[in-house]
C-alpha positions as CSV (number, residue, x, y, z in Angstrom):
1,M,45.0,-83.4,-50.8
2,S,43.3,-81.9,-54.0
3,N,42.1,-84.6,-56.4
4,T,42.8,-82.4,-59.3
5,T,46.5,-82.2,-58.7
6,S,47.2,-85.5,-57.2
7,S,45.3,-87.4,-60.0
8,S,47.7,-86.0,-62.7
9,V,50.6,-87.8,-61.5
10,L,51.4,-91.5,-60.7
11,S,50.3,-92.8,-57.3
12,P,52.9,-93.5,-54.5
13,A,52.6,-97.1,-55.1
14,Q,53.3,-96.8,-58.7
15,I,56.3,-94.5,-58.1
16,R,57.6,-96.9,-55.4
17,A,57.6,-99.8,-57.9
18,Q,60.3,-98.2,-59.8
19,F,62.8,-98.0,-57.1
20,P,64.6,-101.5,-56.4
21,A,66.1,-100.1,-53.3
22,L,62.8,-100.1,-51.6
23,A,62.7,-103.9,-51.4
24,R,65.5,-103.7,-48.9
25,Q,64.8,-105.1,-45.4
26,H,66.6,-104.3,-42.1
27,N,66.0,-105.8,-38.8
28,G,62.7,-107.1,-40.3
29,F,61.3,-103.7,-41.4
30,P,61.2,-102.4,-44.9
31,V,63.9,-99.6,-45.2
32,A,62.5,-96.1,-44.9
33,Y,64.8,-93.8,-46.8
34,F,64.7,-90.3,-45.1
35,D,68.3,-89.5,-46.2
36,G,67.2,-88.0,-49.5
37,P,68.7,-84.5,-48.8
38,G,72.0,-86.1,-48.9
39,G,71.2,-88.3,-52.0
40,T,68.1,-90.1,-53.0
41,Q,67.6,-93.6,-54.3
42,V,67.6,-94.2,-58.0
43,P,64.9,-95.4,-60.2
44,R,65.3,-98.5,-62.5
45,A,65.1,-96.1,-65.6
46,V,68.1,-94.2,-64.7
47,A,70.3,-97.2,-64.0
48,D,69.0,-98.7,-67.3
49,A,70.0,-95.6,-69.2
50,I,73.6,-95.6,-67.8
51,S,74.1,-99.5,-68.4
52,D,72.7,-99.1,-71.9
53,Y,75.3,-96.3,-72.8
54,L,78.2,-98.2,-71.4
55,F,77.3,-101.5,-73.0
56,H,76.0,-100.1,-76.4
57,H,77.3,-96.6,-77.1
58,N,80.4,-96.1,-75.0
59,A,82.9,-93.8,-76.9
60,N,84.7,-90.5,-76.8
61,T,83.2,-87.5,-78.5
62,H,83.3,-85.7,-81.9
63,W,84.8,-88.4,-84.0
64,A,83.5,-89.9,-87.4
65,Y,82.3,-93.4,-86.3
66,P,78.9,-94.7,-84.9
67,T,79.4,-94.9,-81.2
68,S,81.0,-91.6,-81.0
69,A,78.2,-90.1,-82.9
70,E,75.8,-91.9,-80.6
71,T,77.6,-90.3,-77.7
72,D,77.4,-86.9,-79.0
73,A,73.7,-87.4,-79.6
74,L,72.9,-88.8,-76.2
75,L,75.0,-86.0,-74.4
76,F,73.1,-83.5,-76.4
77,G,69.8,-85.1,-75.3
78,A,70.7,-84.8,-71.7
79,R,71.5,-81.2,-72.2
80,Q,68.1,-80.7,-73.7
81,S,66.5,-82.4,-70.8
82,F,68.1,-80.1,-68.4
83,A,67.3,-77.0,-70.5
84,D,63.6,-78.1,-70.0
85,F,64.4,-78.7,-66.3
86,F,65.9,-75.2,-65.9
87,N,63.7,-73.3,-68.5
88,C,66.8,-72.2,-70.5
89,A,68.7,-72.9,-73.7
90,P,70.6,-76.1,-74.1
91,D,73.8,-74.3,-74.6
92,E,73.3,-72.5,-71.2
93,V,73.7,-76.1,-69.5
94,S,77.1,-77.5,-68.5
95,F,78.1,-80.5,-66.4
96,G,80.8,-81.3,-63.8
97,A,81.8,-83.6,-61.1
98,N,79.6,-82.1,-58.5
99,M,78.1,-78.8,-57.5
100,T,81.1,-78.0,-55.2
101,T,83.7,-78.4,-58.0
102,I,81.5,-76.6,-60.5
103,T,81.2,-73.5,-58.1
104,L,84.9,-73.6,-57.3
105,H,85.5,-73.5,-61.1
106,V,83.1,-70.7,-61.8
107,G,84.5,-68.9,-58.8
108,R,88.0,-69.0,-60.0
109,A,86.8,-67.7,-63.4
110,L,84.9,-64.9,-61.9
111,G,87.6,-64.1,-59.4
112,R,89.9,-63.3,-62.3
113,Q,87.8,-60.2,-63.0
114,L,87.7,-59.0,-59.5
115,Q,89.8,-56.1,-58.0
116,P,90.7,-55.8,-54.2
117,G,87.9,-54.0,-52.5
118,A,85.2,-55.7,-54.6
119,E,82.5,-57.3,-52.3
120,I,80.7,-60.6,-52.4
121,V,77.6,-61.2,-50.3
122,V,77.0,-64.7,-48.9
123,T,74.4,-66.0,-46.1
124,E,74.6,-67.8,-42.9
125,L,72.0,-70.1,-44.3
126,D,74.2,-71.3,-47.0
127,H,75.7,-74.7,-47.6
128,H,79.6,-74.1,-47.4
129,A,80.0,-75.4,-51.1
130,N,78.4,-71.9,-52.0
131,A,79.8,-69.7,-49.2
132,D,83.3,-71.0,-48.9
133,T,84.0,-70.8,-52.6
134,W,83.6,-67.0,-52.4
135,R,85.5,-66.8,-49.3
136,E,88.5,-68.4,-51.0
137,L,88.4,-65.2,-53.2
138,A,89.0,-63.1,-50.1
139,K,92.4,-64.9,-49.7
140,D,93.2,-65.1,-53.4
141,R,92.1,-61.8,-54.8
142,G,91.6,-59.6,-51.7
143,V,87.9,-59.2,-52.1
144,T,85.5,-58.5,-49.0
145,I,82.9,-61.0,-47.9
146,R,79.6,-59.8,-46.3
147,T,77.6,-62.4,-44.6
148,V,73.9,-62.0,-44.1
149,R,72.4,-63.2,-40.8
150,M,70.0,-66.0,-40.3
151,L,67.2,-65.5,-37.8
152,T,67.7,-68.6,-35.6
153,E,64.1,-68.6,-34.3
154,T,62.6,-69.1,-37.7
155,G,65.5,-70.5,-39.7
156,Q,65.0,-67.7,-42.3
157,L,67.1,-64.8,-43.6
158,D,67.3,-61.4,-42.2
159,W,66.2,-59.3,-45.2
160,D,66.9,-56.1,-43.6
161,D,70.5,-57.2,-43.1
162,F,70.5,-58.5,-46.7
163,E,69.6,-55.2,-48.1
164,A,72.1,-53.4,-45.9
165,A,74.8,-55.8,-47.3
166,V,74.2,-55.2,-50.9
167,N,75.9,-51.8,-51.9
168,R,77.7,-50.2,-55.0
169,N,80.8,-52.4,-54.3
170,T,79.0,-55.7,-54.5
171,R,79.9,-57.7,-57.5
172,L,78.2,-60.9,-56.6
173,V,75.4,-62.2,-54.5
174,A,75.6,-66.0,-53.5
175,I,72.5,-67.5,-52.2
176,G,71.1,-71.0,-51.5
177,A,67.5,-71.4,-53.0
178,A,66.8,-73.7,-50.1
179,S,68.7,-74.8,-46.8
180,N,69.7,-78.3,-47.0
181,A,69.6,-78.4,-43.2
182,L,66.4,-76.5,-42.3
183,G,64.4,-76.8,-45.5
184,T,63.9,-73.0,-45.7
185,I,63.1,-71.7,-49.3
186,N,64.7,-68.3,-49.8
187,D,63.4,-65.5,-52.1
188,V,66.0,-65.9,-54.8
189,Q,64.2,-63.5,-57.2
190,R,64.4,-60.7,-54.4
191,A,68.1,-61.5,-53.9
192,A,68.7,-61.4,-57.6
193,Q,67.0,-57.9,-58.0
194,L,69.0,-56.6,-55.2
195,A,72.2,-57.8,-56.9
196,H,71.2,-56.5,-60.4
197,Q,70.3,-53.1,-59.0
198,V,73.9,-52.5,-58.2
199,G,75.2,-54.3,-61.2
200,A,76.2,-57.4,-59.4
201,L,75.7,-61.0,-60.6
202,C,73.6,-63.6,-58.6
203,Y,74.8,-67.1,-58.2
204,V,72.3,-69.8,-56.8
205,D,72.9,-73.0,-55.0
206,A,69.8,-75.2,-56.0
207,V,71.1,-78.5,-54.8
208,H,68.4,-78.9,-52.1
209,Y,65.8,-76.7,-53.9
210,A,65.7,-78.6,-57.3
211,A,64.7,-81.8,-55.8
212,H,61.4,-80.3,-54.5
213,E,60.6,-77.0,-56.6
214,L,60.7,-77.0,-60.4
215,V,63.6,-74.5,-61.2
216,D,62.7,-71.6,-63.6
217,V,65.8,-69.5,-64.1
218,Q,63.8,-66.9,-66.1
219,E,61.5,-66.4,-63.1
220,L,64.4,-66.5,-60.5
221,Q,66.2,-63.9,-62.5
222,C,69.5,-65.5,-61.6
223,D,72.8,-65.6,-63.5
224,F,74.0,-68.9,-62.5
225,L,72.4,-71.9,-60.8
226,A,73.9,-75.0,-59.8
227,C,72.5,-78.3,-58.6
228,S,73.3,-81.9,-58.2
229,A,71.5,-84.7,-60.0
230,Y,71.9,-87.2,-57.1
231,K,69.5,-85.3,-54.9
232,F,66.7,-85.9,-57.5
233,Y,67.0,-89.7,-58.4
234,G,70.1,-89.4,-60.6
235,P,73.8,-90.3,-60.4
236,H,76.5,-88.2,-58.6
237,L,76.9,-85.5,-61.0
238,G,76.8,-81.7,-60.8
239,V,74.8,-79.4,-63.4
240,L,75.2,-75.6,-64.0
241,Y,72.9,-73.1,-65.8
242,G,74.7,-70.0,-66.9
243,R,73.4,-67.0,-69.0
244,R,75.0,-67.5,-72.5
245,E,76.7,-64.2,-72.6
246,L,78.5,-64.8,-69.2
247,L,79.5,-68.3,-70.2
248,E,81.0,-67.0,-73.3
249,A,82.7,-64.0,-71.7
250,M,84.1,-65.5,-68.6
251,D,88.0,-66.1,-68.3
252,V,87.7,-69.7,-67.6
253,P,90.7,-71.8,-66.7
254,K,91.1,-74.1,-69.6
255,L,93.5,-75.8,-72.0
256,A,94.4,-74.2,-75.4
257,P,93.0,-77.1,-77.6
258,A,89.7,-77.2,-75.7
259,P,86.5,-75.8,-77.3
260,N,85.8,-72.1,-76.7
261,E,82.3,-72.2,-77.2
262,A,79.6,-72.2,-74.5
263,P,78.8,-74.5,-72.7
264,D,81.9,-76.9,-73.6
265,R,84.3,-74.3,-72.6
266,L,83.3,-74.8,-69.0
267,E,83.6,-78.6,-69.1
268,T,87.3,-79.4,-68.6
269,G,88.7,-82.7,-69.8
270,T,86.6,-85.8,-70.9
271,Q,83.4,-85.8,-69.0
272,N,81.4,-88.5,-67.0
273,H,79.3,-89.5,-70.2
274,E,77.3,-92.2,-68.3
275,G,76.7,-89.9,-65.4
276,I,75.4,-87.0,-67.7
277,I,73.1,-89.4,-69.6
278,G,72.0,-90.9,-66.2
279,A,71.2,-87.3,-65.0
280,G,69.1,-86.6,-68.1
281,A,67.3,-89.9,-67.5
282,A,66.5,-88.5,-64.0
283,V,65.0,-85.6,-65.4
284,N,62.9,-87.7,-67.8
285,F,61.9,-89.9,-64.9
286,L,60.4,-86.9,-63.2
287,A,58.6,-85.8,-66.2
288,S,57.2,-89.3,-66.9
289,L,55.3,-89.2,-63.6
290,A,52.7,-86.9,-65.1
291,E,51.1,-86.3,-68.6
292,G,51.6,-83.1,-70.6
293,A,52.2,-81.8,-74.1
294,T,55.9,-81.0,-73.5
295,R,58.5,-82.2,-71.2
296,R,58.4,-78.9,-69.4
297,E,54.6,-79.2,-68.9
298,Q,55.1,-82.7,-67.6
299,L,57.6,-81.4,-65.1
300,Q,55.4,-78.6,-64.0
301,R,52.4,-81.1,-63.3
302,S,54.8,-83.6,-61.7
303,F,56.4,-81.1,-59.3
304,A,53.2,-79.6,-58.3
305,A,51.5,-82.9,-57.3
306,L,54.8,-84.1,-55.5
307,H,54.9,-80.8,-53.7
308,E,51.4,-81.2,-52.5
309,R,52.1,-84.7,-51.3
310,G,55.3,-83.7,-49.6
311,A,53.6,-80.8,-47.8
312,E,51.2,-83.2,-46.4
313,L,54.0,-85.7,-45.2
314,L,55.8,-82.7,-43.8
315,A,52.9,-81.4,-41.7
316,N,52.5,-84.9,-40.3
317,L,56.1,-85.2,-39.4
318,W,56.4,-81.8,-37.9
319,Q,53.3,-82.1,-35.8
320,G,54.4,-85.6,-34.7
321,L,57.8,-84.7,-33.7
322,Q,56.6,-81.5,-32.0
323,G,54.3,-83.4,-29.8
324,I,57.2,-85.4,-28.2
325,D,58.7,-84.2,-24.9
326,G,62.4,-83.5,-25.3
327,V,62.1,-83.0,-29.1
328,N,63.1,-79.9,-30.7
329,V,62.4,-79.1,-34.5
330,Y,64.3,-76.4,-36.3
331,G,63.4,-74.1,-39.4
332,P,60.3,-72.5,-40.6
333,D,56.8,-74.0,-39.8
334,P,54.8,-76.0,-42.5
335,K,52.9,-72.9,-43.5
336,S,56.2,-71.0,-44.6
337,P,57.9,-71.6,-47.9
338,R,59.9,-74.8,-47.4
339,T,60.9,-78.2,-48.4
340,P,59.7,-81.6,-46.8
341,T,63.0,-81.7,-44.8
342,I,63.1,-81.4,-41.1
343,S,66.1,-81.3,-38.6
344,F,65.6,-82.1,-35.1
345,T,67.3,-83.0,-31.8
346,V,66.2,-85.4,-29.1
347,K,67.1,-84.1,-25.6
348,D,70.9,-83.9,-25.3
349,L,71.6,-87.1,-27.2
350,P,74.2,-86.9,-30.0
351,A,72.5,-86.9,-33.4
352,E,74.4,-89.9,-34.4
353,D,73.1,-91.9,-31.6
354,V,69.6,-91.0,-32.6
355,T,70.3,-92.1,-36.1
356,R,71.7,-95.4,-34.9
357,A,68.7,-96.0,-32.7
358,L,66.2,-95.3,-35.6
359,V,68.0,-97.9,-37.8
360,E,66.6,-100.6,-35.5
361,R,63.2,-99.7,-37.0
362,G,64.6,-99.8,-40.5
363,V,64.4,-95.9,-40.6
364,F,67.5,-94.2,-42.2
365,T,68.1,-90.7,-41.3
366,S,71.2,-88.4,-41.6
367,H,73.0,-86.7,-38.8
368,G,75.8,-84.0,-38.3
369,D,75.9,-80.5,-40.0
370,F,75.5,-81.4,-43.6
371,Y,78.0,-78.9,-44.6
372,A,75.7,-76.2,-43.4
373,Q,78.1,-75.6,-40.6
374,T,77.2,-72.0,-39.8
375,V,73.6,-73.0,-39.4
376,V,74.3,-75.6,-36.9
377,E,76.8,-73.2,-35.1
378,R,74.0,-70.5,-34.9
379,L,71.7,-73.0,-33.5
380,G,74.3,-74.1,-30.7
381,K,74.3,-77.6,-31.8
382,T,77.9,-78.0,-33.0
383,E,78.8,-80.8,-30.6
384,Q,75.4,-82.5,-30.6
385,G,74.6,-82.1,-34.4
386,L,71.2,-82.4,-35.9
387,V,69.1,-85.3,-37.1
388,R,67.7,-84.7,-40.6
389,A,64.7,-86.4,-42.2
390,G,63.7,-85.6,-45.7
391,C,60.6,-86.7,-47.7
392,A,61.1,-87.9,-51.3
393,C,58.8,-89.0,-54.1
394,Y,58.8,-92.5,-52.5
395,T,58.1,-91.6,-49.0
396,T,54.7,-92.7,-47.4
397,A,52.6,-91.9,-44.4
398,E,53.3,-95.0,-42.8
399,E,57.0,-94.4,-43.0
400,V,56.5,-90.9,-41.5
401,A,54.6,-92.6,-38.7
402,R,57.3,-95.1,-38.0
403,L,59.9,-92.4,-37.9
404,V,57.7,-90.5,-35.3
405,E,57.1,-93.4,-33.3
406,G,60.9,-94.4,-33.3
407,V,61.8,-90.9,-32.0
408,R,59.0,-91.1,-29.3
409,E,60.5,-94.3,-28.1
410,I,64.1,-93.0,-28.1
411,A,63.0,-89.8,-26.2
412,S,61.1,-92.0,-23.6
413,R,64.2,-94.1,-22.7
């Protein structure tokens, strides 16, 4: 691990001290949370921001009294935090219940502009919150869906198939920036360029990606990007980036008295104020891990160092699991672009049984298909499911070793 990068961010011990959940014990072991790809633990600063809002500033918006004005200011502050997180303008950030709900809402708006025969490109590697939203338009609007193949041996997209799928009838390319099942990081910029060459839009699911790689919508060249704050130490809330001109032009389902300006026009009804403020606090937590002249610079340094640590943990986890007879790991190898998330199987044991057995060592993993149903089908593991382990900012080498030893013991039974 390079001293230059790692020294610019708080140590693992300093980071862990901010997470009360890490004090939990199970069966005599400190709990090792490898379930982060489904939702991370929350630092004290995020919970404090939420409770402070509810106790001292709770009100509805845009009225002429102090707590309402304070609510307006706090919500705008959260929008500014995400503008730095995405590298966009604050009025290009909107909030919603979760990424799935946001995507369905945007899908309905964009679908109003599509005619039968229009084509949308999705991928086999995608979470169904992204892929199925656009498949709904096939039923509602008569559009055609083209699905790009996943290469099962590497867990990566078939880019020849991708290029063949995009044509002059394409109106939208929907792609996951990273697979929540296999950890694969996709070349979003390449997908966006393919879309724009034929006049199509690019919609990005960054739910898994945003927890591990700092988003830069300018560099990715996407038109929309959605993520979920609870995957990077925040509350359960979805966040959307959308290019301003698109947000202003979309035929969004909305009530007549609701604001018509971007981004408020996408936010139907009264929002989850405390959740938005907590999500902004999660961005500030990540920025606080490193020094920098601006919040964006802090985030860049923080993510760079955390990526380096995560890559080291991933390599240990990958090598450890691969060295166990009867264990199969899936997805790109550690040298490929990927997140520190691994899915695996142990012999022919159901994934749920493996997860239950690991709990005996205080190791919490996820099991099933993680709504990446097509990935699991293509791997032939629909009945068995996958066990998934993801490393977060609070994961340690000792926890990785405990996970590997737990799997070794299960495999030897």
